[in-house]
C-alpha positions, 0 to 999 in steps of 0.5 A, a space after each residue: 466474521 464481519 459482513 461484506 457489502 459490495 458497492 456496484 454500478 456503472 462508471 462515475 456514479 460516485 462509488 469511490 466517493 461513497 466508499 471513502 465517506 463510509 470508511 472515513 479514508 481517501 483510500 479509493 482514488 476519485 476522479 471525474 474521469 470514468 473508469 478510474 477504479 479498476 480493481 476491487 478495493 476493500 475497507 472497513 466501516 465503523 459508523 453508528 454501531 455498524 461494523 462491516 467490510 465494504 468493497 469498492 468496484 470498477 464500473 460495470 459496462 457494456 464495453 467489450 475491450 479487454 480491460 473493460 471485460 476484466 473490470 466487469 469480471 472483478 465487479 462480478 467477483 465482488 458480488 459473489 464474495 459479498 453478503 449484501 450488494 449496494 447498487 448505486 445509480 446517479 440521480 442527475 443522469 437518470 436511469 440508463 440501459 446500463 443500469 437496467 442491465 446491472 439490475 438484471 444481473 443482480 437479480 440473477 445473483 440471488 444476493 440481497 440488493 439495496 438501491 441508493 440514488 446518489 448525487 441528490 444534493 439540491 433535489 427533492 428526495 421523493 422526486 430524485 428517486 422516482 425514476 429508480 423505481 423502474 429498476 424493479 428493486 426494493 425502495 431506493 434511498 436518496 443520498 449525496 455521498 460527497 456531502 454525507 447526506 442520507 448516509 446514516 439512513 443508508 447504514 440503518 437500511 443495510 443493517 437494521 440491527 447494530 453489528 459488532 467488530 470481532 477482530 482481536 487486538 493481536 490480529 490488528 497489531 501484528 498485521 504487516 502492511 506490505 506495499 508492492 511498488 515498482 515501475 509500470 509493467 514489471 509484474 506487480 499485479 501478477 505478483 499480487 495475484 500469485 501471493 494471494 493464490 487467485 486472480 484478485 487484481 487486473 493483469 494486462 499487457 498494457 502498462 498502467 492497468 492499475 490506477 489505484 492502490 489496492 488494499 487486500 487482506 491476506 492470512 498466511 501461516 497465522 500471519 496477517 498481511 495487508 497487500 497494497 498493489 500500487 500503480 506503476 510510477 513513470 517519469 513525470 514527462 510521460 504521464 499522459 492524464 490526470 488520473 495517472 498523476 493522482 495514481 502516483 500520489 496514491 503510490 507515494 502515500 502507500 509507501 508512507 503508510 506501509 510497514 514493508 515495501 516489496 520493490 519489483 524490478 524487471 530482470 530483463 530491463 534492470 534498474 532504471 533511473 526511475 527505480 533509483 528515485 523510487 528506492 530513494 524515496 523508500 529510504 527517505 521514509 525509513 521503510 523496511 525493504 525487500 527487493 524482487 527481481 521479476 521475469 527471471 524465467 527464460 533467461 540464459 545463464 549469461 544474461 542472468 549473470 550480467 543482470 545479477 552483476 548490474 543489479 547488485 552494483 546499482 542497489 549497493 546503497 540498499 544493501 541491507 535489503 534481501 534480493 530475490 530472483 523470481 518469476 511471478 508468472 510461474 511462481 518460482 521463488 515467490 514463497 521465499 518473499 514472505 520469509 524476508 518480509 517477516 524478517 524485515 518487519 521484525 528487524 524494523 520493530 525490534 526493541 533495543 536496549 541502551 547497555 547493548 547499544 553502548 557496548 557495541 559502540 565501544 566495540 565499533 570504535 575499537 574496530 575502526 577509530 573515529 578520525 582526528 579533528 584538529 589533532 584531537 580524537 572525536 569521542 563517542 561516549 554512549 548510545 541509546 535507542 531513539 525509536 523503532 520502525 526504522 531503528 534509530 540509534 542516538 549517539 552522544 559524544 564530543 565534536 560529533 558534528 565534525 564526523 564525516 558521513 562515511 563514519 556514520 555509514 560505518 556505524 549504521 552498517 556495524 550495528 546492522 550486522 551485529 544486531 542482525 537487522 536485515 531488511 531495514 535501514 538503521 538511522 544514526 543520530 549524533 548529539 554533541 554533549 555540552 561542556 559543563 566547564 565552558 564559561 557561560 555569559 553573564 
């Protein structure tokens, strides 16, 4: 197994900047506002023959509010999970009482601790780390995460000998990236924790607790997943601060990067205008989709019947997706989600053949003939695959630009049903054949 390193420190010392620098990603949300990172964020580092797992954590503080306690608990859990701890302090603000408190906590953990002094750009390296010696930890290293200086020396300090990657190619290629998406306070983090079987992300009654998109590895029944717990997306006019606006961007990026989107709807509220916009974006990206209607427990039969009818009506435009009625809090129906996620992933990545698609095209025309255009029947000649994830079917023929959108939808639904492609949209692309007898100019 790969070694695990946790980055800890008080808020706003540059932990997420260092995480992004080490992983060569922008997975961790960065902001000048302290407290932006709240949950553990996992990433892989592969630099200078050093390969390991890195965990970005929220800042450990003395704040006693509910969210502050949960953030600290997440950071302490990361320390428990790690093989080594990288303690980050800020050269510009100096050593604070919170730094001393964290140093005491790390000493009691019994884990190997490495001390790095960040934000040393423009400073003499020996002077920038002088104050850090009072923490009583092994020799501090001067780094500047934002510019990358000192990173190579830090990696050599963490791992004097090179480490090697041991993930098999099959594990990486078969891993399903599953983005859990929805409006604030519909139960996304509760569902993530239920799927993981542990309290992995912070859950709180106040909406907007999740600020960043959290990437979490999971293995279930020999299938490897990466769960992406995303921030809830509210209407633009209701976004109150800069980090929240960044969170929306991260959520949309997570949808684009995912293989399958698990969209969560609150059964008691139903499908809102914001849900429809988000689902429209998922459809626009061509992502496989599973829908979970959460908070189904405790509802009367009459309320359930009304909710089911309303939700079915609003979600007619994504009828290819499986809909599950669940309770993330109590776990009912959650296990069935994995089956639909796998089905959607397999359908989205299925390889199709030209003979099969052409045969089904002729069958579709027999079932429902194309319309007449100026007294002549539109001719659909043959079809071939144009790509997968999502499945794209290219159809050749004459006068195809005259076909109405309704016939394109009919063909997409026909292929979906005949090929058993559940959980993924099917994209139909028309290409009009050139008439070889048409007289060319010149």
